[in-house]
VEXZAZA-376175 format. One line per field, with one value per residue (C-alpha): x, y negated, z negated. Coordinates in nm, 4 decimals. Layout:
# residues N
c1 c(X,...)
c2 c(Y,...)
c3 c(Z,...)
***
This chain:
# residues 190
c1 c(0.0000,0.1112,0.1155,-0.0200,0.3303,0.4547,0.1413,0.2054,-0.0621,-0.2982,-0.1907,0.1870,0.2455,0.0133,0.1028,0.0253,-0.2407,-0.1132,-0.4454,-0.5887,-0.9657,-1.2138,-1.3876,-1.7652,-1.9444,-2.2176,-2.4642,-2.3786,-2.4327,-2.7650,-2.8698,-2.7774,-2.9743,-3.2772,-3.2709,-3.5502,-3.3577,-3.0605,-3.0570,-2.8186,-2.6283,-2.6813,-2.5878,-2.3810,-2.2812,-2.1670,-1.8938,-1.8432,-1.4940,-1.5171,-1.4796,-1.4312,-1.5783,-1.8998,-1.9714,-1.9662,-1.9438,-1.5833,-1.4731,-1.5743,-1.3231,-1.0256,-0.8140,-0.6639,-0.5292,-0.2902,-0.2183,-0.3163,-0.4966,-0.6754,-0.8607,-0.7618,-0.9562,-0.8843,-0.9264,-0.9986,-1.3252,-1.6296,-1.8822,-2.1659,-2.0791,-2.0805,-2.3757,-2.4937,-2.4676,-2.5664,-2.8876,-2.8102,-2.4391,-2.2522,-1.9803,-1.6482,-1.3899,-1.0654,-0.8567,-0.9584,-1.0355,-0.7020,-0.6873,-1.0339,-0.9899,-0.9878,-1.3324,-1.4544,-1.3536,-1.5611,-1.8573,-1.8315,-1.7334,-1.9445,-2.1332,-2.5042,-2.7248,-3.0494,-3.3213,-3.5360,-3.8564,-3.9963,-4.3477,-4.4115,-4.7675,-4.8619,-4.7765,-4.4014,-4.1776,-3.8084,-3.5716,-3.2641,-2.9834,-2.7243,-2.4471,-2.3326,-2.1070,-2.1678,-2.0269,-1.9714,-1.8266,-1.8172,-1.5938,-1.5982,-1.4820,-1.5394,-1.3828,-1.2446,-0.8887,-0.7342,-0.9181,-1.1732,-0.9190,-0.6828,-0.9518,-1.0798,-0.7224,-0.6786,-1.0091,-0.9158,-0.5690,-0.7345,-0.9747,-0.6820,-0.4818,-0.7755,-0.8458,-1.1989,-1.3142,-1.6864,-1.6528,-1.4699,-1.3722,-1.4840,-1.4189,-1.7061,-1.5585,-1.5678,-1.6926,-1.9854,-1.9101,-1.9856,-2.2941,-2.4182,-2.3587,-2.5433,-2.8150,-2.8560,-3.2045,-3.0805,-2.8710,-2.9697,-2.9073,-2.7289)
c2 c(0.0000,-0.3528,-0.6217,-0.9668,-1.1163,-0.8696,-0.8710,-0.9737,-1.2110,-1.0527,-1.3073,-1.2736,-1.0897,-1.3110,-1.6384,-1.9639,-2.1624,-2.4657,-2.6482,-2.8551,-2.8051,-3.0836,-3.1052,-3.0920,-3.2055,-2.9842,-3.2714,-3.2834,-2.9075,-2.9426,-3.2202,-3.0001,-2.7077,-2.9325,-3.0816,-2.9102,-2.9614,-2.7555,-2.3774,-2.1479,-1.9327,-2.1852,-2.5311,-2.4152,-2.1065,-2.0782,-1.8195,-1.6953,-1.5412,-1.3985,-1.0248,-0.8752,-1.1774,-1.1364,-0.8257,-0.8869,-0.5139,-0.5084,-0.7497,-0.5004,-0.2493,-0.4800,-0.5405,-0.8879,-0.8755,-0.5907,-0.7151,-0.3929,-0.4565,-0.1822,-0.4024,-0.7369,-0.9967,-1.3500,-1.3631,-1.7356,-1.6678,-1.6977,-1.4176,-1.6701,-1.7103,-1.3373,-1.1732,-1.5140,-1.6559,-1.9800,-1.9250,-1.8116,-1.7551,-1.4553,-1.2744,-1.2191,-1.1380,-1.3342,-1.0222,-0.8854,-1.2130,-1.2625,-0.9031,-0.9303,-1.2870,-1.1991,-1.0424,-1.3117,-1.5863,-1.4165,-1.4065,-1.7355,-1.9530,-1.7542,-1.9058,-1.8693,-1.8879,-2.0759,-2.0688,-2.3772,-2.3385,-2.6506,-2.6480,-2.8947,-2.9424,-2.6112,-2.4260,-2.4491,-2.3181,-2.3922,-2.2209,-2.4135,-2.2184,-2.3878,-2.2699,-2.3930,-2.2825,-2.2990,-2.6458,-2.6149,-2.3070,-2.3853,-2.1734,-2.1421,-1.9228,-1.9738,-2.3204,-2.3650,-2.4078,-2.0931,-1.8367,-2.0749,-2.3276,-2.0473,-1.8721,-2.2028,-2.2875,-1.9532,-1.9993,-2.3523,-2.2292,-1.9652,-2.2237,-2.4552,-2.1714,-2.0796,-2.4488,-2.4223,-2.7698,-2.7132,-2.5368,-2.6665,-2.5214,-2.6948,-2.6225,-2.6658,-2.8974,-2.7306,-2.3975,-2.2068,-2.3533,-2.7044,-2.5744,-2.4032,-2.7180,-2.9381,-2.6978,-2.4295,-2.3444,-2.2802,-1.9653,-1.6214,-1.3043,-1.0199)
c3 c(0.0000,0.0712,-0.1907,-0.1218,-0.1185,0.1489,0.3615,0.7195,0.8525,1.1049,1.3672,1.3150,1.6463,1.8489,2.0213,1.8485,2.0328,2.2219,2.2567,1.9762,1.9960,1.9376,1.5994,1.5691,1.2535,1.1102,1.1585,1.5296,1.5609,1.3780,1.6201,1.9151,1.7711,1.7080,2.0582,2.2548,2.5783,2.4476,2.4373,2.2519,2.4977,2.7756,2.6484,2.3521,2.1605,1.7989,1.7439,1.3868,1.3724,1.0208,0.9730,0.6258,0.4495,0.6485,0.4411,0.0669,-0.0031,0.1246,-0.1466,-0.4128,-0.2749,-0.3245,-0.6316,-0.6161,-0.9718,-0.8936,-0.5441,-0.3671,-0.0432,0.1438,0.3921,0.5493,0.3541,0.2451,-0.1351,-0.1115,0.0698,-0.1503,-0.1618,-0.1354,0.2336,0.3070,0.4784,0.6040,0.9529,1.1243,1.3254,1.6784,1.6120,1.7455,1.5497,1.7277,1.4575,1.4769,1.4250,1.7677,1.9450,2.1251,2.2471,2.4012,2.5314,2.9053,2.8723,2.6341,2.8782,3.1459,2.9074,2.7154,3.0099,3.2507,3.5312,3.4906,3.7940,3.7546,4.0101,4.0323,4.2235,4.3835,4.5216,4.7960,4.9198,4.7504,5.0742,5.0871,4.8118,4.7992,4.5578,4.4563,4.2947,4.0805,3.8545,3.5191,3.2354,2.8620,2.7948,2.4182,2.2524,1.8802,1.6566,1.2810,0.9979,0.6304,0.6055,0.9603,0.8410,0.9892,1.1974,1.3534,1.4857,1.5936,1.8021,1.9410,2.0432,2.2184,2.3976,2.5105,2.6176,2.8369,2.9823,3.0573,3.2154,3.4404,3.5131,3.3754,3.2772,3.2416,2.9048,2.5960,2.2610,1.9415,1.5749,1.3314,1.0706,0.7288,0.8677,0.7236,0.3794,0.5082,0.6893,0.3721,0.1629,0.4127,0.5328,0.2609,0.3843,0.7379,0.7148,0.8369,0.6409,0.8117)
***
């Protein structure tokens, strides 16, 4: 077993992100979610990158007083945030995010085809097709001081490398802790 002092960070063998993602306040996310013209998965997507601290039961298997760790978990995370998620968020754990980034880029920055049907004089129908990408991909972890910004940076690096400018990475300032403090009634149980 490894002790806390000898534990190698989960991201030690991965590249450091070069991009510095934009910050997004919880109030701005709330406004976006409340805007009837915005749709999750189309106009924005919230990506929760927590893993072990999403499930409170894992914390009961760890002994932080002796330093033995049997599962990667940040002891600073508070159990109050576990088993809760921002409405509409998806969970893509940070620990596997970089390894799956090529597929995630294809999904999160995907082009979505929309068909718009225009009726002219009730006899003629024209279908207009247009493409768009999810413009805001908003990352967070517990406090958005480590995993959230790291994953957002990797995502933005991949966008920059592929010259994709229609999607941008954001970090939810303060993470789920800030969301819970500001909107305690608006969390979903897992």
